[in-house]
C-alpha positions, 0 to 999 in steps of 0.5 A: 492232513497231509502225507509225503511219500519217500521211496526207499530201497528194496520196495520200502517207503517212508510216509510222513504224516502231518495231522493239523494242530486243531485235531491234536487239540481235540485229541488232548481235550478228549483224553483230559475228559476221559482221565481227569476223574482219576486225577487228584489236585489239592483244592479241587474235588476229584475229577473237577480240576481244570486242564491247565492246572493238571498240565501245570502240575504234571507237565504239558506232556501229561496227556500226550501219549494217550492223545497219540494213541487217539490220533495215530490209528485214524491218521495212518488208515487215512494215509494208506488210502491217500498215499497212492501206494499198496502197503503190504507190511505192518508200519514201523512208527516213529513220532517226530513231533507232538506238542500242544498248538502244533501239528502232530508229525509221525513217520511210517516205514512200510513195504509196498507191493513189488513190481513184477516183470514176467518171463515166459508163462505160457507153454511151460513144460512140465513133467506128466504125472502117471495116474494109476490105482494099484490093487494094494491101495484099494486093499489099504482102503478096505482095511481102514474101513475094517478097522473103523467097523471093528469091534473091541473085545477083552482078552484075559488069557494071555500077556501083552502083544504088539497092537494090543490096546492096554489100560495102564498104571505107571509112575516115573522115577529119576534117581529114586524120586518121582517126577512131575507129570510121570504118573497116570492111571488107567491110561489107554495106550496102544502098543506100537503107537509110539505115543511114549518115549522110545523103548517104553512100549517095546518093554510092555510086550510080554507083560501080564495083567495085574502084575507089577513090572519096571520099564527102564528108559532114557529121555531123548536129548531133545526132549521138550521138557529140559529137566527130563532131557537125557536123563535115565528113568524107571517107570513102575508099571501095571497092565490093568487090562488088554483089549484087541480089535476084531476085524470084520470079514471082507465079503458082500455082507461087509459091503452092504453094511459099509456102503450103498452097494450090494456086492464086494466087487461094486464096493471095490470099483467105487473105491477105485473110482474115488482113489482115481479121482483123488489122484487126478486132483492131486495131479492137477494141483501138482501140475499147477504148482510146478507151472507156477514154480517155473513162472516164478523162476522166470520172473523178476521181483524184489520181495521186501523182508517186511512183507515176508514178516507180515505174511508170516504173522498172518499165517501164525494168526491163521494157525493159532485160530486152527489149534484154538479150535482144537482147544489148544492155545499157542503157549500150550502148543509150543510147550508140547512141541518144545519150539519157540515162537521165533523158531516157528516163524523162521521155519514158516518163512520159506512157505511165506515167501512162496505164497507171496511170489505165487500171488504176485506172478499170478496177479501179473498174469491176470493183468497181462491177459486182461482177465476180468471177473464178472458178476456171474463169477461172484454169484458162483462163488457166493453160491459155494459159500452158501452151500458150505456154511448151509446158508441162503444165498441172499443172506450171504449177500446181506452180510458180506462186507464190500471189502471182502467182496473185492477180495473175493474178486481178486481170488477169482482172478488169480484162480482164472490165471492159474487155470490159464497157465495150466491149460497152456502148459506142455506135459512131457 
């Protein structure tokens, strides 16, 4: 197999890949063996027709498309290794020649990793963020803990009020006709949560248990269900029950129940220490981000669009995996949010570009500073993985593929570069 590389503008390249004729013949024969069982030729039992007769009846091209599928992926993978370029996008493939007895020739247009010219990256001046924990922040954490330890009690001697948790029957009508998805029974709704469309929950304040009532609303113009957007609707409602949270008192006994401390003062001191640690971590990340942003501003690099699109696709894949973990498909997500795939991708492009720029400049810093990753660095990272997944270190080493280990080394070098530029930054 041979590979020719033609450099194009804006860090793009065209690979011309040629697969020998004998490999083409093997692929065609393999396809013939796989597909002949489904081909009928008069005078032959099904699956027994010779290849030359099938090609005579259906044309020599009958096996070409499937043969291309057999050849393309391994040939492109080999070309990536041999071309001497670091490819950072999916290929745009164009078949140039596919014919029995001749080499298979195709081109792959790809983005290649851009060169980076660094500006200043040491002594970057950034604004120092004040780190302080306010009393109201401690009180807010206490309130969260009180709410998580609250008990729920039933109320039956008054009407619905703000903050109540109600059980609700409802059915929606537009122009007197019930519409799909507009009905619910014993639906749990917290008044003030803004779960329903604007105005719905406010009209339930004052509703009495067991009494029928009507709520009049208008769906927003940008509502994700196009057939309801902008339309006036009437919901027939009935409140079946009211519950409220009863918060525990904040005292030493409360501290003992929710923490390892004996007194409220000790518990508050611990909350303050944790909030301070969180703020210090946030300030550290903000400083790193600010430094990297300024290094990007001072650097020169040309990012090909195909590289950004590839990064967006990877981010989409990661996002899809996360929401699938919550039992939701991408189709359901887009239906619920009213977004489109293209719209979401466009929204992700600025972040994708920033991710690419950040990694490129940090790789350049690591190279300029001759940052090395030793075996102890890798061992420490593997130990973190083992702790995270609750596995033995040796088991992680056993199952960790070599390519993933190499990626780990690159990530460690990047983090070392971050630590270096952040430590060298000047806070004003």
